[in-house]
All heavy atoms as an XYZ file, in Angstrom:
879
protein
N      -3.099    142.487    -33.672
C      -3.810    142.174    -32.447
C      -3.673    143.311    -31.435
O      -4.650    143.712    -30.817
C      -3.269    140.865    -31.892
C      -3.960    140.465    -30.638
C      -3.446    139.140    -30.148
N      -4.055    138.868    -28.887
C      -4.333    137.691    -28.454
N      -4.024    136.644    -29.170
N      -4.884    137.515    -27.296
N      -2.446    143.839    -31.291
C      -2.240    144.956    -30.372
C      -3.058    146.164    -30.796
O      -3.654    146.841    -29.978
C      -0.757    145.325    -30.299
C      -0.394    146.486    -29.389
C      -0.779    146.174    -27.946
C       1.086    146.782    -29.470
N      -3.115    146.414    -32.118
C      -3.883    147.548    -32.633
C      -5.339    147.433    -32.195
O      -5.947    148.404    -31.790
C      -3.760    147.589    -34.148
C      -4.611    148.596    -34.810
C      -4.021    149.928    -35.153
N      -2.634    149.940    -35.432
C      -1.810    150.858    -34.941
N      -2.255    151.803    -34.164
N      -0.540    150.850    -35.238
N      -5.915    146.222    -32.233
C      -7.296    146.031    -31.807
C      -7.448    146.351    -30.325
O      -8.415    146.972    -29.915
C      -7.746    144.596    -32.083
C      -7.866    144.196    -33.546
C      -8.165    142.708    -33.664
C      -8.941    145.010    -34.235
N      -6.480    145.933    -29.533
C      -6.539    146.199    -28.097
C      -6.456    147.699    -27.824
O      -7.188    148.218    -26.986
C      -5.411    145.463    -27.381
C      -5.586    143.949    -27.392
S      -4.156    143.041    -26.781
C      -3.842    143.808    -25.225
N      -5.580    148.382    -28.528
C      -5.428    149.824    -28.327
C      -6.721    150.542    -28.698
O      -7.157    151.443    -27.995
C      -4.255    150.368    -29.181
C      -2.933    149.773    -28.724
C      -4.193    151.883    -29.150
C      -2.621    149.982    -27.274
N      -7.347    150.121    -29.791
C      -8.583    150.762    -30.224
C      -9.723    150.543    -29.239
O     -10.665    151.325    -29.204
C      -8.986    150.264    -31.613
C      -8.047    150.757    -32.689
O      -7.376    151.770    -32.517
N      -7.974    150.041    -33.783
N      -9.642    149.479    -28.433
C     -10.685    149.195    -27.451
C     -10.524    149.990    -26.153
O     -11.438    150.050    -25.356
C     -10.717    147.697    -27.120
C     -11.256    146.871    -28.276
O     -11.928    147.449    -29.151
O     -10.993    145.657    -28.299
N      -9.366    150.585    -25.950
C      -9.138    151.344    -24.723
C      -9.899    152.671    -24.759
O      -9.957    153.339    -25.784
C      -7.648    151.632    -24.524
C      -6.770    150.440    -24.178
C      -5.316    150.864    -24.137
C      -7.172    149.840    -22.841
N     -10.459    153.021    -23.633
C     -11.149    154.294    -23.498
C     -10.117    155.406    -23.331
O      -8.985    155.153    -22.919
C     -12.079    154.256    -22.274
C     -13.141    153.182    -22.340
C     -14.128    153.408    -23.467
O     -14.521    154.537    -23.736
N     -14.513    152.337    -24.140
N     -10.514    156.621    -23.614
C      -9.618    157.770    -23.499
C      -9.040    157.875    -22.086
O      -7.855    158.161    -21.914
C     -10.353    159.055    -23.867
N      -9.863    157.595    -21.073
C      -9.374    157.705    -19.690
C      -8.351    156.612    -19.375
O      -7.404    156.841    -18.615
C     -10.524    157.679    -18.689
C     -11.365    156.436    -18.794
C     -12.837    156.677    -18.484
O     -13.328    157.787    -18.711
O     -13.474    155.727    -18.018
N      -8.524    155.431    -19.986
C      -7.535    154.359    -19.799
C      -6.197    154.751    -20.417
O      -5.132    154.527    -19.822
C      -8.014    153.052    -20.428
C      -9.281    152.516    -19.777
O      -9.457    152.748    -18.552
O     -10.084    151.884    -20.477
N      -6.254    155.317    -21.604
C      -5.031    155.771    -22.266
C      -4.344    156.856    -21.439
O      -3.123    156.873    -21.305
C      -5.329    156.289    -23.672
C      -5.707    155.220    -24.698
C      -6.194    155.871    -25.982
C      -4.523    154.312    -24.970
N      -5.141    157.745    -20.879
C      -4.570    158.811    -20.057
C      -3.902    158.240    -18.811
O      -2.827    158.678    -18.410
C      -5.650    159.827    -19.674
C      -5.106    161.089    -19.048
C      -4.067    161.790    -19.910
O      -4.198    161.836    -21.139
O      -3.079    162.305    -19.324
N      -4.515    157.234    -18.208
C      -3.907    156.577    -17.043
C      -2.565    155.949    -17.423
O      -1.584    156.052    -16.685
C      -4.834    155.499    -16.485
S      -6.233    156.154    -15.563
N      -2.522    155.303    -18.573
C      -1.262    154.710    -19.029
C      -0.202    155.782    -19.238
O       0.954    155.601    -18.876
C      -1.478    153.931    -20.331
C      -2.144    152.572    -20.207
C      -2.465    152.012    -21.586
C      -1.258    151.614    -19.428
N      -0.594    156.902    -19.816
C       0.358    157.998    -20.061
C       0.934    158.537    -18.754
O       2.074    158.981    -18.717
C      -0.320    159.139    -20.817
C      -0.562    158.868    -22.268
C      -1.140    160.104    -22.944
N      -1.502    159.854    -24.302
C      -2.757    159.762    -24.748
N      -3.774    159.929    -23.934
N      -2.991    159.522    -26.013
N       0.131    158.517    -17.704
C       0.558    159.082    -16.422
C       1.466    158.151    -15.627
O       2.107    158.582    -14.670
C      -0.660    159.476    -15.588
C      -1.421    160.644    -16.179
C      -2.709    160.947    -15.442
O      -2.985    160.292    -14.413
O      -3.448    161.836    -15.906
N       1.567    156.891    -16.012
C       2.379    155.917    -15.284
C       3.841    156.330    -15.248
O       4.471    156.341    -14.198
C       2.227    154.508    -15.903
C       3.259    153.543    -15.366
C       0.823    153.988    -15.667
N       4.365    156.679    -16.423
C       5.795    157.000    -16.540
C       6.018    157.657    -17.891
O       5.254    157.426    -18.832
C       6.612    155.707    -16.422
C       8.081    155.927    -16.276
N       8.894    156.131    -17.357
C       8.876    155.982    -15.185
C      10.139    156.302    -16.941
N      10.144    156.211    -15.625
N       7.079    158.438    -18.008
C       7.351    159.119    -19.278
C       7.600    158.111    -20.405
O       7.232    158.357    -21.559
C       8.544    160.070    -19.137
O       9.709    159.347    -18.791
N       8.214    156.969    -20.090
C       8.435    155.955    -21.118
C       7.110    155.364    -21.606
O       6.944    155.078    -22.793
C       9.342    154.840    -20.596
C      10.791    155.240    -20.321
C      11.549    154.094    -19.679
C      11.474    155.704    -21.595
N       6.165    155.193    -20.680
C       4.856    154.682    -21.073
C       4.112    155.729    -21.898
O       3.427    155.390    -22.867
C       4.036    154.292    -19.840
C       2.683    153.705    -20.188
S       2.742    152.275    -21.292
C       3.172    150.991    -20.161
N       4.269    156.990    -21.551
C       3.634    158.065    -22.322
C       4.125    158.024    -23.773
O       3.350    158.108    -24.714
C       3.938    159.429    -21.689
C       3.290    160.590    -22.378
C       3.454    161.935    -21.659
N       4.678    162.117    -20.919
C       4.805    162.012    -19.579
N       3.757    161.733    -18.829
N       5.964    162.195    -18.992
N       5.435    157.818    -23.934
C       6.013    157.735    -25.270
C       5.498    156.500    -26.010
O       5.170    156.563    -27.190
C       7.541    157.688    -25.169
C       8.240    157.690    -26.506
C       9.747    157.675    -26.350
O      10.275    158.362    -25.448
O      10.396    156.970    -27.137
N       5.404    155.393    -25.303
C       4.920    154.152    -25.936
C       3.471    154.289    -26.390
O       3.123    153.874    -27.490
C       5.063    152.976    -24.988
C       4.454    151.731    -25.586
C       5.088    150.461    -25.262
N       6.508    150.457    -25.437
C       7.265    149.447    -25.070
N       6.721    148.390    -24.528
N       8.559    149.480    -25.243
N       2.630    154.873    -25.554
C       1.230    155.073    -25.929
C       1.148    155.956    -27.171
O       0.380    155.678    -28.097
C       0.405    155.668    -24.760
C      -0.969    156.123    -25.224
C       0.275    154.660    -23.631
N       1.968    156.985    -27.221
C       1.986    157.858    -28.397
C       2.371    157.080    -29.650
O       1.793    157.284    -30.716
C       2.960    159.020    -28.194
O       2.509    159.855    -27.171
N       3.347    156.191    -29.513
C       3.761    155.375    -30.669
C       2.648    154.417    -31.087
O       2.460    154.155    -32.268
C       5.038    154.601    -30.358
C       6.252    155.487    -30.330
C       7.538    154.680    -30.346
N       7.528    153.522    -29.499
C       8.330    153.326    -28.445
N       9.229    154.225    -28.126
N       8.258    152.228    -27.738
N       1.921    153.859    -30.101
C       0.813    152.963    -30.431
C      -0.235    153.704    -31.250
O      -0.766    153.173    -32.208
C       0.140    152.444    -29.174
C       0.912    151.434    -28.389
C       1.952    150.657    -28.820
C       0.706    151.092    -27.022
N       2.403    149.867    -27.801
C       1.650    150.105    -26.681
C      -0.191    151.527    -26.053
C       1.722    149.543    -25.416
C      -0.120    150.961    -24.786
C       0.822    149.982    -24.483
N      -0.536    154.922    -30.801
C      -1.595    155.685    -31.449
C      -1.151    156.280    -32.781
O      -1.977    156.542    -33.647
C      -2.090    156.789    -30.511
C      -2.742    156.282    -29.226
C      -3.069    157.436    -28.305
C      -3.982    155.459    -29.537
N       0.146    156.523    -32.928
C       0.660    157.112    -34.159
C       2.014    156.492    -34.501
O       3.048    157.108    -34.274
C       0.775    158.638    -34.009
C       1.174    159.290    -35.315
O       1.216    158.651    -36.358
N       1.494    160.560    -35.254
N       2.010    155.286    -35.069
C       3.282    154.624    -35.376
C       4.126    155.417    -36.368
O       5.339    155.305    -36.397
C       2.864    153.268    -35.945
C       1.425    153.375    -36.272
C       0.860    154.479    -35.445
N       3.515    156.246    -37.179
C       4.250    157.068    -38.158
C       5.181    158.050    -37.446
O       6.224    158.402    -37.972
C       3.229    157.804    -39.035
C       3.824    158.722    -40.029
C       3.913    158.081    -41.403
N       4.240    159.079    -42.372
C       5.467    159.277    -42.829
N       6.453    158.543    -42.403
N       5.705    160.212    -43.713
N       4.809    158.484    -36.232
C       5.647    159.445    -35.512
C       7.006    158.840    -35.177
O       8.025    159.527    -35.239
C       4.952    159.951    -34.247
O       4.811    158.910    -33.301
N       7.045    157.556    -34.843
C       8.317    156.894    -34.562
C       9.163    156.832    -35.830
O      10.365    157.082    -35.798
C       8.092    155.490    -33.996
C       9.359    154.676    -33.739
C      10.242    155.361    -32.704
C       9.005    153.277    -33.300
N       8.536    156.507    -36.940
C       9.251    156.435    -38.211
C       9.843    157.803    -38.560
O      11.009    157.899    -38.953
C       8.298    155.954    -39.316
C       9.001    155.545    -40.557
C       9.481    154.306    -40.850
C       9.350    156.379    -41.666
N      10.088    154.317    -42.083
C      10.020    155.580    -42.600
C       9.154    157.724    -41.953
C      10.496    156.075    -43.808
C       9.629    158.229    -43.152
C      10.291    157.402    -44.062
N       9.065    158.851    -38.381
C       9.551    160.210    -38.654
C      10.709    160.574    -37.731
O      11.675    161.209    -38.159
C       8.423    161.225    -38.486
O       7.421    160.999    -39.445
N      10.609    160.154    -36.488
C      11.693    160.411    -35.531
C      12.974    159.727    -35.989
O      14.056    160.309    -35.921
C      11.282    159.923    -34.142
C      12.321    160.162    -33.085
C      11.876    159.632    -31.732
C      12.990    159.765    -30.725
N      12.720    159.063    -29.494
N      12.867    158.502    -36.465
C      14.053    157.783    -36.957
C      14.665    158.501    -38.168
O      15.881    158.567    -38.307
C      13.692    156.343    -37.336
C      13.220    155.511    -36.181
C      14.385    155.043    -35.324
N      13.938    154.083    -34.340
C      13.840    154.347    -33.049
N      14.157    155.529    -32.588
N      13.427    153.430    -32.216
N      13.819    159.014    -39.041
C      14.317    159.798    -40.189
C      15.075    161.027    -39.707
O      16.149    161.350    -40.235
C      13.167    160.234    -41.092
S      12.677    159.026    -42.315
N      14.538    161.705    -38.722
C      15.199    162.897    -38.178
C      16.541    162.537    -37.549
O      17.525    163.263    -37.712
C      14.289    163.573    -37.145
C      13.070    164.225    -37.754
C      12.034    164.621    -36.719
O      12.348    164.645    -35.510
O      10.889    164.896    -37.133
N      16.594    161.422    -36.834
C      17.851    160.981    -36.221
C      18.889    160.639    -37.289
O      20.068    160.960    -37.146
C      17.610    159.773    -35.316
C      16.828    160.089    -34.067
C      16.403    158.858    -33.294
O      16.618    157.721    -33.786
O      15.840    159.019    -32.199
N      18.448    159.994    -38.359
C      19.349    159.667    -39.464
C      19.855    160.939    -40.122
O      21.046    161.067    -40.423
C      18.626    158.779    -40.476
C      19.426    158.337    -41.692
C      20.665    157.534    -41.283
C      18.538    157.513    -42.624
N      18.979    161.893    -40.303
C      19.361    163.178    -40.895
C      20.400    163.887    -40.023
O      21.399    164.413    -40.533
C      18.115    164.060    -41.056
O      18.460    165.294    -41.588
N      20.189    163.887    -38.726
C      21.145    164.527    -37.807
C      22.502    163.831    -37.882
O      23.552    164.498    -37.873
C      20.598    164.493    -36.375
N      22.496    162.518    -37.958
C      23.745    161.767    -38.074
C      24.493    162.174    -39.339
O      25.703    162.430    -39.316
C      23.464    160.254    -38.090
C      24.703    159.428    -38.270
C      25.428    159.004    -37.166
C      25.169    159.089    -39.532
C      26.592    158.258    -37.317
C      26.319    158.346    -39.698
C      27.043    157.929    -38.588
N      23.779    162.229    -40.451
C      24.413    162.579    -41.722
C      24.937    164.015    -41.720
O      25.999    164.284    -42.286
C      23.430    162.353    -42.873
C      23.289    160.884    -43.244
C      21.941    160.583    -43.848
C      24.397    160.494    -44.193
N      24.199    164.915    -41.105
C      24.681    166.304    -41.007
C      25.966    166.368    -40.178
O      26.891    167.094    -40.513
C      23.609    167.202    -40.375
C      22.544    167.641    -41.336
C      21.684    168.774    -40.772
N      21.192    168.518    -39.429
C      20.052    167.883    -39.137
N      19.298    167.419    -40.099
N      19.680    167.724    -37.891
N      26.010    165.599    -39.107
C      27.175    165.638    -38.221
C      28.389    164.937    -38.821
O      29.512    165.436    -38.734
C      26.835    165.004    -36.867
C      27.973    165.091    -35.863
C      27.605    164.600    -34.487
O      26.403    164.411    -34.197
O      28.530    164.391    -33.673
N      28.173    163.772    -39.430
C      29.309    162.965    -39.873
C      29.520    162.932    -41.386
O      30.563    162.481    -41.857
C      29.175    161.529    -39.338
C      29.169    161.461    -37.838
C      27.995    161.250    -37.140
C      30.346    161.646    -37.114
C      27.980    161.200    -35.753
C      30.345    161.591    -35.733
C      29.165    161.376    -35.047
N      28.532    163.374    -42.150
C      28.679    163.452    -43.589
C      28.787    162.119    -44.302
O      29.287    162.055    -45.426
N      28.321    161.050    -43.661
C      28.351    159.733    -44.293
C      27.175    158.910    -43.807
O      26.624    159.155    -42.737
C      29.656    159.004    -43.980
C      29.836    158.674    -42.510
C      31.172    158.013    -42.229
O      32.147    158.253    -42.928
N      31.215    157.190    -41.211
N      26.809    157.923    -44.610
C      25.734    157.007    -44.243
C      26.246    156.113    -43.117
O      27.400    155.659    -43.163
C      25.320    156.168    -45.477
C      24.292    155.119    -45.101
C      24.790    157.076    -46.574
N      25.446    155.842    -42.094
C      25.898    154.975    -41.001
C      26.236    153.575    -41.503
O      25.615    153.069    -42.439
C      24.723    154.960    -40.027
C      23.557    155.451    -40.787
C      24.060    156.291    -41.906
N      27.217    152.973    -40.845
C      27.731    151.669    -41.269
C      27.297    150.554    -40.330
O      27.331    150.707    -39.104
C      29.259    151.723    -41.306
O      29.805    150.453    -41.495
N      26.935    149.425    -40.922
C      26.579    148.246    -40.130
C      27.772    147.696    -39.359
O      27.605    147.030    -38.339
C      26.009    147.150    -41.035
C      24.622    147.420    -41.606
C      24.292    146.399    -42.691
C      23.572    147.392    -40.510
N      28.972    147.982    -39.837
C      30.171    147.452    -39.177
C      30.823    148.463    -38.228
O      31.923    148.218    -37.732
C      31.184    146.995    -40.234
O      31.561    148.088    -41.040
N      30.136    149.554    -37.964
C      30.685    150.578    -37.072
C      30.860    150.030    -35.655
O      30.091    149.168    -35.209
C      29.766    151.798    -37.041
N      31.846    150.550    -34.948
C      32.051    150.163    -33.551
C      31.030    150.835    -32.642
O      30.657    150.299    -31.606
C      33.464    150.522    -33.104
C      34.513    149.675    -33.781
C      35.902    150.031    -33.327
C      36.923    149.180    -34.079
N      38.292    149.518    -33.748
N      30.578    152.019    -33.053
C      29.623    152.783    -32.257
C      28.227    152.150    -32.354
O      27.683    151.961    -33.447
C      29.579    154.229    -32.753
C      28.610    155.071    -31.955
O      28.907    155.346    -30.779
O      27.544    155.432    -32.508
N      27.644    151.839    -31.223
C      26.336    151.189    -31.158
C      25.236    152.036    -31.798
O      24.375    151.523    -32.512
C      25.987    150.894    -29.699
C      24.677    150.174    -29.501
C      24.359    149.992    -28.033
N      24.243    151.242    -27.308
C      23.144    151.998    -27.272
N      22.061    151.638    -27.917
N      23.110    153.126    -26.577
N      25.256    153.347    -31.569
C      24.224    154.214    -32.135
C      24.320    154.288    -33.650
O      23.302    154.320    -34.346
C      24.309    155.611    -31.507
C      23.938    155.679    -30.032
C      24.166    157.077    -29.478
C      22.498    155.242    -29.815
N      25.544    154.314    -34.166
C      25.711    154.319    -35.621
C      25.177    153.010    -36.212
O      24.474    153.010    -37.217
C      27.170    154.516    -36.013
C      27.360    154.531    -37.526
C      28.771    154.827    -37.972
O      29.637    155.144    -37.124
O      29.018    154.746    -39.193
N      25.511    151.890    -35.587
C      25.009    150.596    -36.064
C      23.481    150.547    -36.020
O      22.838    150.000    -36.915
C      25.588    149.445    -35.244
C      26.965    149.028    -35.654
C      27.369    147.680    -35.052
N      26.962    147.474    -33.677
C      27.665    147.847    -32.610
N      28.833    148.430    -32.753
N      27.202    147.615    -31.397
N      22.931    151.142    -34.980
C      21.477    151.168    -34.841
C      20.838    151.911    -36.015
O      19.854    151.453    -36.600
C      21.100    151.830    -33.517
O      19.710    152.018    -33.436
N      21.405    153.034    -36.375
C      20.888    153.806    -37.510
C      21.081    153.039    -38.812
O      20.210    153.033    -39.687
C      21.551    155.173    -37.571
C      21.036    156.098    -36.476
C      21.890    157.320    -36.330
C      21.470    158.195    -35.174
N      20.989    157.534    -33.988
N      22.222    152.370    -38.949
C      22.483    151.567    -40.141
C      21.493    150.404    -40.238
O      20.988    150.095    -41.325
C      23.919    151.050    -40.119
N      21.200    149.778    -39.110
C      20.219    148.688    -39.090
C      18.833    149.177    -39.477
O      18.105    148.510    -40.210
C      20.174    148.017    -37.715
C      21.288    147.020    -37.521
O      21.603    146.258    -38.419
N      21.891    147.028    -36.354
N      18.462    150.349    -38.981
C      17.156    150.904    -39.318
C      17.076    151.175    -40.820
O      16.080    150.821    -41.465
C      16.887    152.188    -38.514
C      15.527    152.741    -38.823
C      14.340    152.310    -38.310
C      15.218    153.783    -39.740
N      13.304    153.036    -38.855
C      13.820    153.949    -39.731
C      15.983    154.605    -40.558
C      13.168    154.894    -40.515
C      15.337    155.553    -41.347
C      13.947    155.698    -41.315
N      18.137    151.764    -41.367
C      18.152    152.046    -42.802
C      18.076    150.741    -43.602
O      17.358    150.650    -44.601
C      19.392    152.858    -43.172
C      19.442    153.401    -44.594
C      18.216    154.251    -44.916
C      20.718    154.207    -44.801
N      18.792    149.716    -43.153
C      18.743    148.414    -43.823
C      17.334    147.825    -43.754
O      16.853    147.216    -44.725
C      19.761    147.461    -43.195
N      16.656    148.021    -42.631
C      15.292    147.500    -42.512
C      14.345    148.251    -43.454
O      13.405    147.664    -43.989
C      14.797    147.559    -41.070
O      14.528    148.882    -40.678
N      14.614    149.537    -43.683
C      13.789    150.300    -44.620
C      13.981    149.773    -46.037
O      13.046    149.732    -46.831
C      14.115    151.797    -44.551
C      13.864    152.427    -43.200
C      12.556    151.997    -42.586
O      11.488    152.276    -43.114
N      12.621    151.288    -41.458
N      15.195    149.344    -46.350
C      15.466    148.752    -47.665
C      14.641    147.481    -47.846
O      14.036    147.266    -48.903
C      16.956    148.426    -47.813
C      17.311    147.796    -49.133
C      18.824    147.500    -49.194
N      19.169    146.868    -50.436
C      19.144    145.559    -50.672
N      18.803    144.720    -49.701
N      19.475    145.071    -51.847
N      14.596    146.651    -46.798
C      13.800    145.430    -46.874
C      12.311    145.740    -47.046
O      11.618    145.086    -47.833
C      14.018    144.567    -45.630
C      15.420    143.992    -45.458
C      15.535    143.279    -44.114
C      15.771    143.061    -46.604
N      11.836    146.735    -46.319
C      10.435    147.144    -46.457
C      10.160    147.678    -47.862
O       9.111    147.407    -48.455
C      10.079    148.198    -45.408
C      10.032    147.711    -43.964
C       9.892    148.880    -43.005
C       8.918    146.699    -43.774
N      11.112    148.438    -48.395
C      10.990    148.981    -49.745
C      10.881    147.842    -50.761
O      10.003    147.833    -51.617
C      12.201    149.865    -50.063
C      12.202    150.432    -51.453
C      11.546    151.623    -51.737
C      12.868    149.783    -52.482
C      11.546    152.141    -53.017
C      12.881    150.293    -53.767
C      12.208    151.482    -54.033
N      11.788    146.867    -50.637
C      11.802    145.726    -51.555
C      10.491    144.932    -51.469
O      10.024    144.384    -52.466
C      12.982    144.796    -51.252
C      14.328    145.408    -51.512
C      14.710    145.193    -52.935
C      16.155    145.590    -53.137
N      16.506    145.575    -54.535
N       9.914    144.875    -50.267
C       8.656    144.156    -50.058
C       7.441    145.024    -50.386
O       6.306    144.607    -50.172
C       8.572    143.670    -48.612
N       7.697    146.233    -50.898
C       6.633    147.195    -51.248
C       5.763    147.543    -50.037
O       4.552    147.688    -50.141
C       5.796    146.677    -52.398
C       6.621    146.387    -53.652
C       5.785    146.263    -54.863
C       6.562    145.929    -56.107
N       7.774    146.619    -56.357
N       6.431    147.675    -48.886
C       5.716    148.001    -47.653
C       6.006    149.408    -47.158
O       5.631    149.761    -46.044
C       6.048    146.966    -46.571
C       5.455    145.593    -46.946
C       5.650    144.545    -45.904
N       5.179    144.975    -44.607
C       5.686    144.544    -43.459
N       6.674    143.662    -43.465
N       5.217    144.964    -42.313
N       6.680    150.230    -47.979
C       6.861    151.647    -47.666
C       5.904    152.440    -48.541
O       5.791    152.179    -49.740
C       8.295    152.102    -47.961
C       9.388    151.704    -46.992
C      10.725    152.289    -47.438
C       9.085    152.144    -45.578
N       5.237    153.406    -47.943
C       4.335    154.251    -48.723
C       5.156    155.209    -49.590
O       6.352    155.423    -49.349
C       3.432    155.057    -47.784
O       4.193    156.033    -47.092
N       4.499    155.789    -50.574
C       5.168    156.780    -51.430
C       5.672    157.945    -50.578
O       6.768    158.477    -50.820
C       4.214    157.267    -52.512
N       4.898    158.332    -49.578
C       5.290    159.427    -48.684
C       6.537    159.047    -47.894
O       7.446    159.855    -47.718
C       4.128    159.759    -47.739
C       4.462    160.764    -46.663
C       4.532    162.176    -47.202
C       4.615    163.177    -46.064
N       5.793    164.001    -46.118
N       6.604    157.816    -47.407
C       7.782    157.374    -46.665
C       9.013    157.359    -47.562
O      10.088    157.774    -47.142
C       7.548    155.987    -46.062
C       6.624    156.006    -44.866
C       6.330    154.621    -44.359
O       5.940    153.735    -45.124
N       6.509    154.419    -43.061
N       8.855    156.907    -48.783
C       9.979    156.901    -49.719
C      10.446    158.327    -49.983
O      11.643    158.616    -49.958
C       9.592    156.184    -51.028
C       9.324    154.703    -50.751
C      10.683    156.357    -52.088
C       8.620    153.967    -51.881
N       9.497    159.216    -50.183
C       9.812    160.633    -50.401
C      10.528    161.220    -49.183
O      11.542    161.906    -49.322
C       8.514    161.389    -50.672
C       8.660    162.878    -50.847
C       7.304    163.560    -50.977
O       6.391    162.978    -51.602
O       7.157    164.671    -50.440
N      10.016    160.926    -47.997
C      10.632    161.435    -46.759
C      12.036    160.875    -46.566
O      12.941    161.591    -46.143
C       9.776    161.094    -45.540
C       8.478    161.874    -45.473
O       8.308    162.812    -46.282
O       7.638    161.534    -44.630
N      12.202    159.622    -46.890
C      13.514    158.988    -46.752
C      14.525    159.642    -47.692
O      15.644    159.957    -47.295
C      13.387    157.494    -47.041
C      14.416    156.547    -46.480
C      14.646    156.765    -44.989
C      14.016    155.112    -46.738
N      14.118    159.889    -48.923
C      15.007    160.545    -49.886
C      15.342    161.968    -49.457
O      16.429    162.461    -49.746
C      14.372    160.566    -51.270
C      14.365    159.230    -51.961
C      13.748    159.377    -53.338
C      13.913    158.144    -54.172
N      13.442    158.351    -55.556
N      14.418    162.610    -48.754
C      14.629    163.991    -48.315
C      15.585    164.086    -47.132
O      16.054    165.179    -46.810
C      13.290    164.630    -47.949
N      15.915    162.975    -46.505
C      16.812    162.975    -45.347
C      18.162    163.582    -45.706
O      18.689    164.434    -45.002
C      16.982    161.541    -44.787
C      18.177    161.442    -43.856
C      15.722    161.109    -44.057
N      18.714    163.145    -46.843
C      20.051    163.592    -47.255
C      20.300    163.064    -48.676
O      19.820    161.979    -49.008
C      21.097    163.039    -46.282
C      22.445    163.645    -46.424
N      23.342    163.199    -47.372
C      23.055    164.641    -45.746
C      24.460    163.898    -47.250
N      24.308    164.783    -46.280
N      21.080    163.777    -49.482
C      21.380    163.272    -50.833
C      22.017    161.890    -50.850
O      21.775    161.096    -51.767
C      22.334    164.329    -51.404
C      22.003    165.583    -50.660
C      21.593    165.136    -49.278
N      22.838    161.572    -49.835
C      23.455    160.242    -49.791
C      22.405    159.143    -49.599
O      22.515    158.062    -50.167
C      24.506    160.174    -48.670
C      25.774    161.007    -48.884
C      26.654    160.973    -47.640
C      26.539    160.501    -50.102
N      21.402    159.431    -48.792
C      20.321    158.467    -48.576
C      19.465    158.368    -49.847
O      19.091    157.264    -50.257
C      19.458    158.843    -47.350
C      18.248    157.929    -47.228
C      20.284    158.808    -46.081
N      19.207    159.503    -50.470
C      18.423    159.500    -51.721
C      19.126    158.629    -52.769
O      18.471    157.848    -53.474
C      18.249    160.919    -52.228
N      20.447    158.730    -52.857
C      21.196    157.923    -53.816
C      21.060    156.433    -53.494
O      20.920    155.606    -54.407
C      22.656    158.338    -53.823
N      21.091    156.095    -52.196
C      20.916    154.686    -51.800
C      19.530    154.186    -52.184
O      19.382    153.101    -52.741
C      21.105    154.528    -50.292
C      22.558    154.397    -49.852
C      22.624    154.111    -48.379
C      23.127    152.796    -47.969
N      24.092    152.097    -48.712
N      18.514    154.989    -51.876
C      17.139    154.590    -52.161
C      16.957    154.405    -53.671
O      16.319    153.449    -54.107
C      16.133    155.628    -51.607
C      14.713    155.322    -52.069
C      16.196    155.659    -50.079
N      17.542    155.284    -54.465
C      17.427    155.156    -55.924
C      18.047    153.866    -56.436
O      17.628    153.322    -57.445
C      18.074    156.362    -56.624
C      17.239    157.624    -56.475
O      16.015    157.513    -56.214
O      17.806    158.722    -56.622
N      19.065    153.344    -55.729
C      19.710    152.092    -56.133
C      18.919    150.861    -55.690
O      19.149    149.770    -56.190
C      21.121    152.008    -55.553
C      22.080    152.971    -56.208
C      23.454    152.833    -55.610
C      24.407    153.849    -56.211
N      25.746    153.760    -55.594
N      18.006    151.022    -54.713
C      17.225    149.896    -54.231
C      16.326    149.411    -55.334
O      15.977    148.335    -55.528
C      16.396    150.254    -53.008
C      17.193    150.562    -51.792
C      18.521    150.328    -51.559
C      16.713    151.186    -50.589
N      18.888    150.763    -50.301
C      17.789    151.292    -49.685
C      15.465    151.665    -50.198
C      17.667    151.846    -48.418
C      15.350    152.214    -48.939
C      16.427    152.297    -48.069
């Protein structure tokens, strides 16, 4: 339903929304290109793995680590439901060998 509403907005309306606030600018970008948010999450996961050398844990005390672990867990659910594209699966495996090993076990 939201997608239909976004498609009905004129370019000038979208520009007005972007000018409201930087957070709104980011949200409009995500509406228009939801794949960009997914790619950003992959990049954040990759940075985490480079820094800490381990897959984020759902039981971590750190909120950001748990957030990344939750996102990865949600990707597993999407994978199981066949709702990840081949490109997304490929991109996910490219994040880090540890993630590729997890995806191969899914």
